[in-house]
N, C-alpha and C positions, 0 to 999 in steps of 0.2 A: 351212408344211411340208405335203407331200402324202403321206398314208398310203394304202396299198393294201390292200383286202380281197381276201383270197384264196380260190378256191374254185370248184367248178362251181356252187356256191352264191357262192363268191369265192376267189380265190387271195390269200394273205396272205404278208406278209414279217416275218420275224425272231421269235425267241424265244431266249433265251440262258442261259447260266450263267456263274459268276465267270471262266472261263477267257475269256470274251468281252472283259475288260478289255483283253486285248493286241490284240483285233481294232478297238477303238475309236480313232479317228484322234486324234492327240495335238492338244491346244488349239493354234489359231494363235497364231504369235508376235506380238506387238505390233507393228502395223503403222502406217505413216504415216496419218493422218486429213487432214481440210481443211488447207490452209495447212501441210502437212508436220507437224501435231501427230501424236504417237503415239496410237493407239487405247486408250481407258480399257478396263479390264476390263468384260466384259458388253456391250461393244459388238462384235457378231459378224456381220460380213457374210458373204455366202454364200461357200462354199468355191470355188475356180477349177473352172468347168466345172459347178457345181450349177445347175440350173435349175427344179427342183421347189419352186417358191413362188409366191405371188400376185404377179403382176408390178407391181402398183401399190399394195403395202401393207407397213407395218413394224409390228412390235410393240415397243412401248417400255416400259421400265420407269420409274417416279417415286417419289419419297418421298410417302407419304401427306398429309404437311402442306402439299405444293404444292397452291395453290387452282386450281380449274378456270378461273378467267378467266386466270391466268397461263399454264396449258397452251395455251388457245386462242391467246394471243397468240403463243407460240412456234410453234404451227402454222401461223399466218397468215404469220409471218416465213420460213418454209419452203415456203410454198405448199401446205400440207397441210390436211387436214380429220379431226378426232377423230371417229371412227366410233363407238366403244366404249370404256369404262373398266370394270374389274373389279378388285376386291380378291379375292385367292385365298388363302383361309384355310390350304390345304394348305402352300403355301410361304410365306405371309406377305407375300407381293408385291402391290404395285398395278401393273396392267398395262394398256396402252391399245393400241388397233388404229387407226393412222392411215392414210389414203389419200393419195397423191401426186397432186395436181391438176394440177401444172405439166410433166408429163413428167420425163424423167430416169429413172435406174436406181435400184433399190433399194440397190445397194451405194454409189452416191454420196450417197444421202440418209442411210444410216447414218453415213457418215464426215462429212457435215455436221453431224449432230446431236451429234457428238462435242464439239463446242465449247460446247454448252448443258449448262451446270452442273446445272441443275435437272432434266436428264434423266440416269437412272442407268443405261442401257443401251438397246440396240436390237438387232433381228435381223430377218430375213425372217419372213414368215407362211407357213411351209412347208406344202406340200400332201402328203397322203397318199391312196392310193387304194384303192379295191375292186377288185383286179386279178382278175376272175373270168371263168370260162369261162360260156357261155349255160347256164342253168338248164335241166335236162331233166327233164321230168315223167314218172314211172313206177311202177310198182308191183313190188316184187321183194322177196325176203327179204332181211334185214339179216346182215352177216356181222361188223360192228365189234363188237356186243356180246360175240360169241364170242371174237374176238380179245383183248379187254380183261378177259375172265373177270368180265362183269359179274353173270351170274347169282349166282355165288358170293359176290361182294363185296356183293351187295344184301341178303343174309342177315345181313350185319354192319351195314351202314350203307347209307341212301339220300341223306345230305346234308340231312336233316331240318332246316329253318329255317336253313340257312347261306345268307347272302347273297353272290350273284354278280353283279358289274356286268358288263354287256356293251356295250363301247363300239363302235358300229357305225352301220349304217344303221338305218332305222326297222324295227320289228317289229310284225308282224300278230297283235295282241293277241286277235283274234277266232278265231284258228285254234283248233279243237277240241283239238288235241294241246297247246295252251299254256293252257288254261282253268284259272285258279287259280295258274298258276305265276308271274306277274309282280306283284311286290310294289309297285314304284313306276316310273315312267316319266319321263324329263327330256329335253327338246328343247333342244339346245345351238345347232341349226341355226334361223336366222330366215327360213324358207320354208315352204310348205305342200306341199311334194313328199309324194308318197305312199308307204307303207312299201315296202321293197325286198326282193328275195328273199333277200339275202346275210344280213341281220339275223335275219330269221325262221328261216333255216336253222340258223344258229348258236345262237340261243335254243333251237329243238328239240333240236339235238344234245345240249345240256346237260340240258334239263329237260322234254322231251316226256312226256306222262303219260296217253295214250289207248290208241293200238295200237301206237305206236312203244316200243320199249325204249331208254331214253334213258341217259345215264350217271348223272345224280342227280337222279332225279324228283320228289324232295321238297323241294328247294332252293327259294329265293325270289330271282327276278331282278329286278335293278335294270336296266332297259333304258334305254340312252343313245343317242338319235340325234345322232350328231355328223358324219356323212356325208350330204351333200346329193346328190340323184339328178338335179340340174338338168343335170349335165355329161353325157356320154356314158356315162362310168362314174363311180360314186359317188365322192365325192372330200370330204376333210375336212381341216381346217385345223389348223395349232399352236393357235390360239385356241380354237377350238371342242373340240378334244381335251383341253386343259387345264381347260375348262370342266367337261367331262364326267367327269375324274378327280377334281376338286375336288368335285363333287356327289356322286360314288359314296363317296369317303373320308367326306364328311359324314354320308351315310345309314348308314354302319357296314358297308360291303362287306368282307367277308374276303377275297375273290378278285376281281380285274379280268382280264377276258379282252379281248384286243386281237389280233382277227384282221384286222390291217392291216399296212402296212409302207411306208417311205420313209426320208428322209435323217436322218442324226444331227442332232439339235436341242438346243440348250443348256437352253431353258426347258422342254422336256420332260423332259430328263434331271434337272432339278432337282426337278420334280414326283414322278417315278418314285423318286426317291431317299427324299424325305420319305414318299411312301406306303409304301415298304418299311420305314422305319423305325417306322412306325405299325404294322407287323405285316400288312400287307396283302400277299397272294400275288399277284404279276404274272406273267401267262402270255401270250405272243405267239406268233404265227405265224412260221416262219423266213422265209416268202417263197417265190414261186413264180418267180423270176426265173432260176433255173438255176443249173448249177454253177460258172458262171463269173462270177457276180454278185458284188461285194463285198458285206461284211455289211449287211443292212437293219435299220433299227430301227422299233419300240422292241425287237425281238427280241434284237439285239446289245448291248443295255445290260446292264452288269453286275448290276442288279438285277432282272432279268426273265429268266424261264425260257423258253428258245427251243424250240419244238416243230416237228419235220418229220413227213412224211407217209410212209405206207405203203400198199400194196394188200392184196388178199385173200391173195395168195401171200407176204407180207412182203417184197416187193420195194419200194424206194425210188420214190416218186413221182418221175417224170423231170424235173419241173420245179422241184423243191425246190431252195432254197439250200443250200449246203453251208458249213462251218466248224468251227472249234474251239469256237465259241460254242454249237453245237446240244447241247442236254440229253437229250431223250428223242424217241421217235416214238410216233405214233398212228394208227389207220386214217384214210387221207384220199383214198382213191380210189373214187369211186362209192359214196358213203355216203348212205343214205336219211335225208332230213330232211324237216321240214315246207316247204312253199312258200306262196304267197299265196292267199287266197280258198279256205282249206280243201284246197288240193291238196299234192302231195308232189314231191319233186326229188331229184336226184342231186347231190350236192355233191363235187368234187374240189379238193384243194389243201391246203395247211399251215393254212389258215384253220379247216377243220372239225377238223382234228387237234389244234389248239390249244383250240379250244373243249371237246373229249373230255377232254383233260388237265385243264382247268379244273374239270369236274364232277368227276374222280377226287380232285382236291385238296379238293373240298368233303366227299367221302366220307370223307377222312382227318381233316378237322378235326371233323367230327361225332363221330367215333369218339375222337379226343383233341383237345379245344379248345385245349390249351396248346401245340400244335405252331407253331413259327414257321415264316416262309418257307424258312429255310435247312434246317430240319428236313424239310420237304415235299420240297424239291429233293433232299435227301440220300436220302429213303425212295424216292421215284419213281425215282432213279438206280440205287439198290442193288437193287432189286427187279425192274428191267426185264429183259425176255428180250433176251440179248445177239444182235445181228444184224451181219452184215458181218464185218470182221476182228474178232478176239478182241479185248475190251476196248472201251474208248470209243473211237470214232471221229468224223471229220468229216461224215459222211453220216447217221448213225444215231443219234449221240450215245450214250448208254449202252444203248439199244436200246427195243424196245417196251414200253410200260407195260402192267403187269399189276396191274389193279386189285384183284384179290383179295389177292395177296401183299402190295401196298403197304397195305391197310387192315388186314390181320393185323400187319404191323408197326408200324404207327400206335399200337397199343395197348401194345406190349411195348418201346418204345424206351427 
C-alpha cells in the first residue's frame, strides 16, 4: 500500500474523526476464489481500479505454529519467494512478505492462496507516498506559532518528556534545531538512502528547539524511517509502516504522527485499532489530493484524527482533501521548518498541519496524563476557532486549533 507524505516539505493524505466511519468503504463481499471457491475472511484482493501497491508482492498471515519449511514449500508451489517474516506484538499476528516470481497479478495470487489452509489471509503490499512540493529554502518570520497561540500555551505546557513517534522519511538528526530532541530512531526500510527533507521538516515542526518556535519543544521524538527515497517521491509500504507502528507502540509512544496518505488497508486498519485501544493518540494528514479526492488513509480511519491545512489568512489550503472525517485545521501553507544539512525550508500541505496538531496533543498530555485519545479529540475540536460555515464542516472540520485554550481545558475537564 502506498502512503503519501504531504507538504512543501510534503503533502499528506488524511486524518479523521469518528464521523469517518461512514466514509470508509464497506468490506468487500465474499468473492469467488480459485476454482470457484469463496474467498475466506482476511483474503483481501485489491479493490477494482486500485493500483497503489507493489506489483509483485503480497502480505500473508499465518498461524505462528506453522513451521518455516512448510511455508517455503507453499511458496515454491505458487512460484513465490518468502522475503520477510515478522511477528507484530501490537496485533498479535505473524505476517510474511512474499514475492511473485512467475508473473501473474497480485489479485490472482491472493485468490490462488485462498486454497492453502495454513495461510490465514493475504492482501497487497500497498504503497503510500510523500506527496510533496519541492522544498523551498528561505528565511522569514513564522506565523504558525501566533495562529496556534503557542506563546500562551507554553506558559502551561511544553510537552516535557512526552513521546511522539514520527513515521516518515529519514530525519536529519544532526540539524541544530533537533539537538537533543530525538529519543530513539528505527529504520524499517532496508536500504541506505539519505535523510529526506519531509521527515526532517515534520520533526522540526513538532520539536525544534533552537531558533524556531515549535509546538512542543520538550517532547521526545521516536523517529521511524518507513519511506524509501529510491523512488522519485518517497514511498512507504504497508509492511514497513506496520513495522514502524509496532516499534513505536513498543517504545511507549503516546502520540503517532502520520503525514502520509494512500488507500484503505485492512492490515493497517487492524494495527491502528489496536494502537488506539492502547491509548495512543493517532494523528494523520487529511491529504493534498484536492476537493474531489475520495477519503485517504490513514486519516479517514475512525481511530485517527484527520488534520487539514490553512494559510496565514485562515483560508483553506487549496490542495487539501475534504470530507466529514476532517477533525481540525492547523497552519499548513509556507510554514518555516528545518531542512537538510542545517538549512531551513517552507513546508506547504496537510503534512505539516498534522505534525503541529501532534505537538498540541503532547501539550495536553503533559498537562493531564490521564487524557484518552477520545478526550484529546474532543478538547481540540471544542476549543478550535470556527472557520467557514458555522459549526463543523467538511473543509475545516471544527476549525483552527487553539493550543492555549486546549491546554487550559485539559486541566479542567
